[in-house]
C-alpha positions in Angstrom: 115.8 109.9 100.8 115.3 109.3 96.3 114.6 105.8 96.1 117.4 103.3 94.4 116.9 102.3 90.5 118.0 99.2 89.0 122.0 99.9 87.2 122.1 96.2 85.6 119.2 93.2 85.2 120.5 89.8 84.4 118.0 86.8 84.4 119.3 83.6 83.4 116.7 81.0 81.9 113.5 82.5 82.7 110.8 81.4 79.7 112.1 82.4 76.2 115.7 84.3 77.4 118.3 81.5 78.3 120.9 84.4 79.5 120.6 87.8 79.0 122.0 90.9 81.5 121.4 94.3 80.0 122.3 98.2 81.7 119.4 100.2 82.4 118.9 103.9 81.9 117.2 106.3 82.4 115.5 105.5 79.2 115.2 101.7 78.1 114.3 100.5 74.2 112.7 97.8 74.3 113.3 96.3 70.5 113.1 92.6 68.5 110.8 90.0 66.5 108.3 89.0 68.0 108.3 86.3 70.0 112.1 87.3 71.0 110.7 88.0 74.8 109.7 91.5 75.0 107.2 90.7 77.1 109.0 88.1 79.1 112.3 91.3 79.8 109.2 93.0 81.4 107.1 90.0 83.3 111.0 90.2 85.3 111.2 94.2 85.0 108.1 93.6 87.3 108.2 90.7 89.3 111.6 92.6 90.4 110.2 96.3 91.1 107.2 94.2 93.6 109.6 91.6 95.6 112.0 95.0 95.8 109.0 96.6 97.6 108.3 95.1 100.0 109.6 94.7 103.2 
């Protein structure tokens, strides 16, 4: 069975990200100024990936 992948993610109130809803595709590129929240967005993805692999 093929692993499922996220199709979209909604983030509210996580560090510098007040509110964001992002559609995820096969390739995603984050572009933004310093302090825009790119690393925080990656942190949310890593956290959700870690919690989804635990049984």
